[in-house]
C-alpha angles and dihedrals in degrees: 000000000000120000112268092018135117130209120242131183110246111246121241109251133181124241105244143130106319131219107243108216106239129217113232120235092279140179119250087255089063097047103038137047115268123211107242124177122241091248091062090055093057109111113256092211138056136190117256124175092340097312133091118241136174111264114250094243091058098048097093111109096007116154125254093259090057089052090053089053091050094049091057132358106246095211090064087076087069109021095044096035095249090146090068092063095037093052091057094056121096117240088242091059092043091055091056093071130054089212095057092040088055088048093062097034100042119001096051087066086077085066091047094257120132117189110222092211095159102047107012105027111198093016130099140209111223119208119198137205109245109165113212089359091273116148137162134233090247092054091047092051091049092053090046089054091052096053094040091068090061095058116202090357091063126081140129136234134202105224133214088255097061091261144126124243118185124198140208097042116160122214099238089059096052101092092053092044090053090052090048092051091052089049092061095039099262135122137186093197121135094359099127143048118005097001141100108278128219112310108241124213141161108305088211094052113151095007104058113103089209101043119132094213140337108269097191098088090050098047090046089052091051093052093045091049097046095048098032090241092315093305094105129265110217091184088082106027097090102061119149090247141342118306129205129203136182140176117218119220103152135073086221091064089226086164094067095225097180094069096052130096088227126018125181110215115193113241140150123232127228090279092054093252116149120242143117139282111214130231118191142188107030115150149138125227138154093262102035144011120200135185116229114258132207116273088202089238136126123192131187120229090263088065096043095108096032089057091051090047092050094050091047093048092050090051094043093048101042108022120117118257101191123080105027090214089065103041103087114112096257090066089059090048089052091051097047097032119238092276092048091050091045089053091054091050091049091052088059096050116104093253093030088242134111122191121229119256122276123240090215102087112176097210109099111237098207100051126137107230111240129224112234095194114106129022120329133170117250127219086253105086115245095018134099139185122227120212115209126201111230105193105241089335098280120143137173125214093261090053091054093048090052093048089052090051092049091049090054098041098043107018139025098287092270135119129191122211120207135207088244088065095253133123132231126204106207133194099035112162110233091238088064098048099093095049089048093050089051094056114118093235089062097041096046110023120012108031123196088210109039123171113286094250091052097048095078099032114134128173136176122227095276126197094308086089110352118088093204096053114102097197141026109262118170102057091035093051091055093044094050093046092050094048093046088049090057091055103043140028120221128194098211138025116281114202112227118184127188126198125180098216142008092276083083100211084160089058096228092171093070095048129099085233119015127189120197119190122246140147118255141153126265126220091280091054094251118143108247141161113278144160141232106229121222125195137192106028114156134193131197126038093340094051115176134163114236125242133228110273102174130000130219101001113175109244090236088062097049099091096062090042093052089046089053092048092050093050096045101037108023104035096249119165124221114245120229110258122225114242110269093015115139 
């Protein structure tokens, strides 16, 4: 067995129509080998005193964030207990020094802490690691207790990477919160900035009658590897930029593989052995959005972690560290060509070899994507899972306490978070379904059967808390969807995504209708909040990034525009308006 690997039993899979991994519309640099000189293939980083740093000869033209990392290793705040001292400093004293200011504004992101300097000065958002979106009632109660102490400043969000983010955290409380997280089996380590983000998997893993394989062991391995079992892994904490990974286990592609830097796609090789084809390079950014493309590589389960390690090392060693808009991994793939990048990955594999991709993908190409909201039978006879709609992913402490109670009383004490910002209660015995569906939380707050225009509603944090967001998103997303729903009737869900800025945390490019925040002028010439409107994004086997439909629409004009789009592009029918109704 390869070093750093683990042995899995290959799942039993049916022979059926396969999903043929598609190449994106790509430049010649992505699809052909590019001649790159040996000097370009020299690693830009080296290990010093247990941490990886940019070599002195490659420091010319590096971006400000790289300089912050060079001035002080961010992981020392965790691995060398720097957070203990920092948490005891007053904000006034912290502001006196650039080093300590950079600690709270930048370096603490390596611990999953994001200072909300612009909108919640002195408070932090804390992002966790929650592989596959699986969490327990005990973990949920602990997080509820953390945010409860912050009153109206505290709340939680389900993210578009199956993860928890909690808000309102104050710096003096951080050491105790970190200990509490460890006590319930959670960590926030390496969840922000230039690190590997939360590993995404099938939210129905282990319970879906139609799953290809259970993604949970794999996503857990990824998280354990990346964080060294929550102790900190400095081998992968100085990447050129953030890096996303997912493991696909569903025909529905609920994991959104095409927008990840590395996606494991289940496939069998010519000998019928189970493994994974690899997609690489998917990402969103203000300047460019790219669909992941095939690496032309297949790896068996034994090389699951070694493949991840090799891709990460190639990116860490060779990725650009200048203009932050051009430092995601796809830019490196463009520069080296897909074959050149593949060669660098192969060099870093245990045997310095990488098998070619398999033509036997296990994801069915012609598969109607299912809706997990509502009640659905599990593969375990007599049990069901219940998908709950969490409007734009926002929860209060009381909501989390109630969800934990419901998970214990009706399920197995487990909750599943999804990339659409919803929550699933698994393992509900069928005899308990009706009492569960009658619970007030489900009838009044988190419905299993929300209106069609609410089912696919996603929104980033927005400028309520995020300093980069241009507009408010969460409350506005709900308000617009509700008003549009009063004006038109639709026959199927229409996915509407909101993002407050071009960073696209709300992933507007994969939505049926996407709305990206901007500032614009209204009819009177006044500067107001607005949105660029995207149309035509698709997920699943027919993945496609949406295109700009209309730029700089004032937010007050969005309802009639969305109504028009729904009527003309999605077959919606105008409702009759009551006389005198606005």
